[in-house]
C-alpha positions in Angstrom: 0.0 0.0 0.0 1.4 3.5 -1.0 2.3 6.2 1.5 -0.7 8.2 0.1 -3.2 5.4 0.7 -2.0 5.0 4.3 -2.4 8.6 5.2 -5.7 10.1 6.4 -6.8 13.6 7.0 -8.8 15.2 9.9 -10.7 18.2 8.9 -11.4 21.4 10.9 -13.6 24.3 10.0 -15.9 26.6 12.0 -18.0 29.6 11.1 -20.6 32.1 12.5 -22.1 35.1 11.0 -22.4 37.5 14.1 -21.5 37.6 17.7 -20.1 39.8 20.6 -21.0 41.7 23.6 -22.4 45.2 24.4 -21.7 47.2 27.5 -24.0 50.1 26.6 -26.5 51.4 25.5 -27.6 48.0 26.9 -25.5 45.3 28.5 -26.0 42.0 26.7 -24.0 39.2 25.2 -24.8 38.1 21.6 -24.2 34.4 21.1 -22.6 33.1 17.9 -25.4 33.3 15.2 -25.7 30.5 12.7 -22.7 28.7 14.1 -21.6 25.6 12.4 -18.6 23.2 12.8 -17.3 20.5 10.5 -17.0 16.9 11.7 -13.3 15.8 11.8 -14.1 13.1 9.3 -15.4 15.7 6.8 -18.7 15.9 5.0 -20.9 19.0 4.9 -22.7 21.2 7.4 -24.7 24.5 7.1 -26.8 26.8 9.2 -29.1 29.7 8.4 -30.6 32.6 10.3 -33.0 35.3 9.5 -34.6 38.4 11.1 -32.0 38.8 13.9 -32.5 42.0 15.9 -31.2 43.2 19.3 -33.5 46.1 20.1 -32.4 48.9 17.8 -28.7 48.3 18.4 -27.9 45.8 15.8 -29.7 43.6 13.2 -29.3 41.5 10.0 -31.9 40.5 7.5 -30.5 37.0 6.8 -27.3 35.0 7.1 -25.8 31.5 6.5 -22.8 29.5 7.1 -21.5 26.3 5.5 -18.4 24.0 5.9 -17.3 21.0 3.9 -14.4 18.6 3.8 -13.8 16.0 1.1 -11.0 14.1 -0.7 -10.3 15.9 -3.9 -11.4 13.8 -6.9 -8.6 15.0 -9.2 -5.7 12.7 -9.6 -2.7 13.7 -7.5 -4.7 16.0 -5.2 -5.3 15.5 -1.5 -8.1 16.9 0.8 -10.1 20.1 0.3 -11.9 22.1 3.1 -14.2 25.0 2.6 -15.7 27.4 5.1 -18.1 30.3 4.4 -19.9 32.8 6.5 -22.4 35.3 4.8 -24.5 38.1 6.4 -27.0 40.2 4.5 -28.6 43.4 5.5 -26.3 44.1 8.4 -26.9 47.2 10.6 -25.0 48.3 13.6 -26.3 51.4 15.3 -27.0 52.9 11.9 -23.3 53.6 11.6 -22.0 50.4 10.0 -24.3 48.9 7.3 -23.9 46.5 4.4 -26.0 44.7 1.9 -23.8 41.6 1.9 -20.5 40.5 3.6 -18.9 37.2 2.4 -16.0 35.4 4.2 -14.8 32.3 2.3 -11.6 30.4 2.7 -10.6 27.1 1.0 -7.6 24.9 1.9 -6.2 22.0 -0.1 -3.9 19.7 1.8 -1.5 17.7 -0.3 -1.1 13.9 -0.4 2.5 14.3 0.5 3.6 16.9 3.0 1.5 19.1 5.3 1.4 22.8 4.2 -1.8 23.5 2.3 -2.7 25.8 -0.6 -5.0 28.6 0.6 -7.5 30.7 -1.4 -10.0 33.4 -0.4 -12.0 33.3 -3.7 -15.5 34.7 -3.1 -14.6 36.9 -0.1 -16.0 40.4 -0.5 -18.1 43.4 0.7 -21.2 44.6 -1.1 -22.3 48.1 -0.4 -20.4 48.4 2.9 -21.2 51.8 4.4 -20.1 54.0 7.3 -22.7 56.7 8.3 -24.3 56.2 4.9 -21.1 56.7 2.9 -20.2 53.8 0.6 -16.7 52.5 1.5 -14.6 50.9 -1.3 -12.4 48.0 -0.1 -9.7 46.6 -2.4 -9.0 43.1 -1.2 -5.9 40.9 -2.0 -7.5 37.5 -2.3 -4.1 36.1 -3.5 -2.4 37.1 -0.2 -0.9 33.7 0.4 0.2 33.1 -3.2 1.0 29.7 -4.5 1.6 26.7 -2.2 5.2 27.0 -0.7 7.7 24.4 -2.0 9.1 21.7 0.3 6.5 22.3 3.0 8.0 25.7 3.8 5.8 27.6 6.4 4.0 30.7 5.1 5.9 32.8 7.7 9.0 32.0 5.5 7.2 32.3 2.1 8.5 35.4 0.2 5.1 36.1 -1.3 3.3 36.1 2.0 6.0 38.0 3.8 6.0 40.8 1.1 2.2 41.2 1.5 2.4 41.1 5.3 5.1 43.8 5.4 3.1 46.1 3.0 0.1 45.8 5.2 2.2 46.5 8.3 3.7 49.6 6.7 0.1 50.9 5.7 -1.1 50.5 9.3 1.8 52.3 10.8 1.8 55.1 8.3 -0.8 57.0 10.2 0.9 59.1 13.0 -2.0 58.9 15.5 -2.0 55.0 15.6 -2.4 53.7 19.1 0.3 51.6 20.7 -2.1 48.6 21.0 -2.9 48.8 17.3 0.7 49.2 16.4 1.7 46.1 18.3 -1.2 44.0 17.0 -0.2 44.5 13.3 3.6 44.4 13.8 4.1 40.6 14.2 6.0 40.1 11.0 8.7 37.4 11.0 12.1 38.7 10.1 15.3 36.6 9.4 15.2 33.6 11.7 12.3 34.7 14.0 9.3 32.4 14.4 6.5 34.8 15.3 3.1 33.2 15.9 0.4 34.1 15.4 0.7 36.6 12.6 -2.2 39.1 12.4 -2.8 40.8 9.1 -5.5 41.7 6.6 -6.6 41.0 3.0 -7.1 44.8 2.6 -5.0 46.5 0.1 -6.7 49.9 0.2 -9.7 51.5 1.7 -11.4 54.6 0.0 -14.4 56.7 0.7 -14.0 57.4 4.4 -15.2 60.8 5.4 -15.9 60.1 9.1 -12.7 58.9 10.4 -9.1 58.0 9.6 -7.7 55.0 7.9 -4.7 53.0 9.0 -4.2 50.0 6.7 -7.4 47.9 7.3 -8.5 49.8 10.4 -11.0 52.7 10.3 -11.0 54.9 13.4 -14.5 56.6 13.5 -14.7 59.4 16.2 -17.4 58.8 18.8 -17.9 55.2 17.6 -14.7 53.1 17.7 -12.3 51.1 15.6 -13.5 49.1 12.7 -11.2 46.3 11.5 -11.9 44.9 8.0 -10.9 41.5 6.6 -8.4 40.9 9.5 -6.9 37.4 9.8 -4.5 35.5 12.0 -2.2 32.8 10.8 -1.0 30.1 13.3 1.4 27.3 12.4 2.1 24.6 14.9 2.9 21.0 15.6 6.2 21.2 13.9 7.8 18.0 12.7 10.8 17.3 15.1 14.0 18.8 13.9 12.4 20.7 11.1 10.6 24.0 10.4 7.7 22.1 8.8 4.3 22.8 10.5 1.8 19.9 10.4 -1.0 22.4 11.1 -1.8 25.7 9.4 -4.7 27.5 11.0 -6.4 30.7 9.7 -9.1 32.7 11.4 -10.6 35.6 9.5 -13.1 38.1 10.7 -14.5 40.3 7.9 -15.8 42.9 10.5 -14.5 43.4 14.0 -15.6 46.5 15.8 -14.3 47.8 19.1 -16.9 50.3 20.2 -16.5 53.4 22.4 -18.6 56.5 23.2 -22.1 56.2 21.7 -21.9 52.4 22.3 -19.5 50.2 24.2 -18.4 46.6 23.5 -17.1 44.5 20.7 -18.8 42.6 17.8 -17.7 40.6 14.9 -19.4 39.6 11.6 -18.6 36.8 9.1 -16.1 35.0 11.4 -14.4 31.8 10.0 -11.7 29.3 11.1 -10.1 26.7 9.0 -7.4 24.2 9.7 -6.7 20.4 9.2 -4.2 17.7 10.1 -2.9 14.9 7.9 -1.5 11.8 9.6 1.0 10.4 9.6 
């Protein structure tokens, strides 16, 4: 029996469309809406939600999540995992609104080796607005690039590092950036450093913001708070002994993360996804 036939893959994917907690104008936690988790053996799962409303503080018209994990039928390919979280008609305090927000990540783990190919195809914002103004978000869906050769971790992959450094520079370009924000988006591996996790964003550029300042993927809206767009964290772990080869590559992406202050207090996220997987042996 070949090495490929002896190997098996354990899948991992989770998603929800909305969640968080408010401190004021009302104190209330919001559980994960339309939460779904993929069975480690793979298959398919989905959840839907509609007509969600928390008083007049936040609401969405409809939403759905899906996860799937299957062996790829194409010869020479391994195992494919997909995770999707979509929210439609989102409204947060009549400040942040959107017709549709889609988070979608796909991973293909190889028959030989461990480091997967990653794509964000389908991820997007449709009519995302702040205080009624349409915001144009240019996303880099090819952030991770081609699959690294020889099971190189993405934190040593030139394409990934170039994009991460460009985003870090964009965040720090604004002179008024807070120390907390500067530290969060400054975890870029350099030389022989092994920095985990790496927090970054698919955002290339944001245009159309009148009420606030832009630092990379973060919009600071006075009297409202910080809005993080298309932020993701990359964590590589379970390294093969004596090597730099990670057996697990995990990505968590939140299309909207809001840290609120002033007219409201608390934190909420929208279109939140996690994807991973582990091939054995």
